[in-house]
N, C-alpha and C positions, 0 to 999 in steps of 0.2 A: 218694482214687482207687484203685479195684481194680486190684492187680497181675494181669497175666496171664503165665503161664509161656511161654516160647519154644516149647514143644510145642504148647500150644493156639493160638499164633499160626500156627505152620507147618500145624496141621490147618485152620484157618480159611482160610489162603491156598489150600490144595490144594482144599478144598471149594468157594472161589469159582471156582477155574479149571475145576473139573469142571462146575459149574453153567452157567458160560459156555459151555463147550464143547457142553453138550446143547442150549442155548438156540440157539447158533449152527448146529449141526448141524441143529435143527429147522427153522430158517429156510429151510434150502435143501431139506429133504426135502418141505416143505410145498407145494413147486411140483409135485409129483407127484400131488397130491390135490385134490379139491374141498372147499370153494370157494376161489377165487384172489383175490378182492377186487380186480379191475381198476380199478375207480374210485378206490379208496383209493391203489392204486398210481401212477396217474395224478396225483392230488392232490398225492401226497409229490415226484413228480419235478418237478412245477410249483415246489413250495416250495424244493425243495433246488436244481435246477438254474437256474431263473430268478432265485431269490432270492439265490443265491451268485455269479450272473454279474458284478455290479458289482465285488465284491472281487476276483474272480479276474482280470478285466480290468486292474484297477489294479495288482495284485501281479505278474502277468506283464509288463505294459508296464514299469514301473520297475525290475524285476529285471533284465530284459534291457538296459535302458538303463544301469544302474549297472555290470552286468557288463562292457559295451563301455567305458564310462568308465575303470574300475579297471584293465582289463587293457591298456589302449592305451598306458600309459607303458612297461611292460615289453616290449610288442611292438615299440614304436618303438626301444628300445635295440637290437633285434637286426634292425631294417629290416623287419620283418614286419607292419607295421600292416595290410596288405591281408588278413591272416588274421583280422581282427576277426570277420568274419562267419562263418568257420568255427568260431571258439572259441564264439561266442554261440549259434549253432544246436546244435552239438554238446552243450553244457552245458545249454541249456534242454530240448532234447527228451529227452535220456538221462537227466537227473538232476532239474534244479531245476524244470522245469514240473512234472512230477507231484508231487514232494514238496512244493512250496509250495503247489499246489492242494490237495493232501490235508490240509495243516496249517490252511490257511484254511477249509476246508469242515468239518473236525473241531472248529474253534473256534466255527464258527456252528450246524453241524447236529447234532453229536453232543451239545453241550450242550442244544440245543433238544429233541432226542428225549428224553434224559434227565429233562430238566424236566417236558415233556408227560406222559410215561408215569409219572415219579414222582408227579406231581399225581394222575393218575388211581389210582395204587396206594395213595396214603395217604387218598384219600377213598372208597377200596373199589369203585371203578368197575370196576376189572379183576376183582374177586371177583364182583360182579354179572354181569359178561360171562361168566365161567365158569358161573355158576348157571344162566344163560339158554341154555346149551349152546353158547357160542362160545368157540372155542380162541383165547386171546389172542395166541398165537404166530402164528397164521395172519392174524389181523385186524389186528395192530399191528406185529408184527416183520418178517415177510416182505415186505409192500409197502415198508416203509422200507429193507430191505436192497438189494431189487431196484432200486428207485429210486435209492439212493446209487451202486450200482455202475455202472449205466447212465449217469447223469448226470455222475459224475466223470470216466468215460472221455472224454465229449464235452468238459467243462471242461478237461480237461487238455490236449486238443488246441487250444482256444481260448488257454490260458494259453501254450503254445508259440509259437503264432502272433504273439501280442501281444508276447512277450518278444524275438522276432526283429525285430519291428517296432520296438520301443524301442531295440534295438541299432542298427537302421538310421538313425534319427534322431540319435542321438550320432554315428554314424559320418560321416554326411552332413554335419551341421551343424557338428561340432567337429573331426572328424578329417580332413575333405577327401576322403573317399571317395566315388565315384559309386555309383548304384545298381546297375550291372552288376558291378562289383567287389565290392560286399557280397553280393549275392544270389546271384551264381555260386559264391562260395566257401561261402556258407551251404548251398546246394543239394549241392555236391560233397562236403562233409564228411560228410554223412549216408550211412551203409550201411543195409542191413536190419537187422543186429543192433541198431543204435542205435534204430530207429523201433520195432522189436518191443519192446525194452526199455522205451521209453515209453509203450506201450499196455498192457502186462502189468501195470505198477505200478499205474495207477489201479483197476484191477478188484481188486486185493488190497486196497488201501488203503480202497476204498469199502465192501468188507466189514467191515474192521476198524471203520470210523468209525460205521456203522449198528449192527452187532452189539454193540459196546461200549456205545454210547449207549443202545440198548433194554435190554441187560443191567442197567445201573446204575439206569435209571428203572424197571425192573420189580422191582427188589430194593430200592428206596428204603424207608427206615422213619424214623420219628421226626418225622413232620409237617413244616412248611415248611423246618425246618433240616435234616432228612434229605433232602429235595429239593434244597436248596443244596448239599448235601455230595455228592450224587450226580452233579450237573451239573459240579462240579469235578473229581471223579474220573473222569469220562467223558471229558473233554477231555484230561486229563494222560494217562491210559492210551492213548487212542486215538493222541495225539501220539507217546508213546513207541513204541508198535506201529508206526506208520508209520515212524519213523526206523530202528528196529531191523529190520524186514522189507526195507526198502530195501536194507541191506547184504546181507541173505542172498539176495533176489532178484537183485540185481546180480552177485553171486557165482556164483550158480547158472546164471544165463544165459550168464555169460563162460565157464563150464566147458561147458556143453551146446552153445553155438553156436560155441565156438572162437575 
């Protein structure tokens, strides 16, 4: 096994970050030039949005239900069981809804993009596309980035609503709360900053999911093993970026909004 010096590893990582930044930047600048491949964008929106809907619904519903169940014991100790709706809505809208939806979509679609584009790369279809005068970043990357950003925005809202519904089912059936108690506290807990934070995060997460998946796919090498490796790397990198960026976005908006 050939040994690689730390300097070469650092250079390789810096080059990868540079290439990713260039691809991500082109995916956005392509929006301002023709052609825009609207049909490809709609097709990807269908694959990403409708295809991810079942796992987003299930994850959101059961997360809200588990949140209500796990926090009920602590709230009961302080005589605050009526605040279950407030806790569930605040947690889902501000944090859990966007992050869980991002991780679900990353696991399903970032890997799918890396696999699909990686297969096209190793079979030289992307090179053929360039030879015919088509820009792969316009044809393949930009439609996926735009579709993921838009669909993740709406999927996060659905996840938030299903999470609150899951919390209500537990509160109603096991904790003895009525619908008015639960939904009134759930509604009153949310302020403008919480809703804005929950709507900004999916936009950033969607950009990372699609751009990372496309980057690893378009740089896959080594045949089928390389495609499998690119798929794994895409999911891991997208998941880490989602969790890391969540921290920075939360802190930035807390400072900016007061």
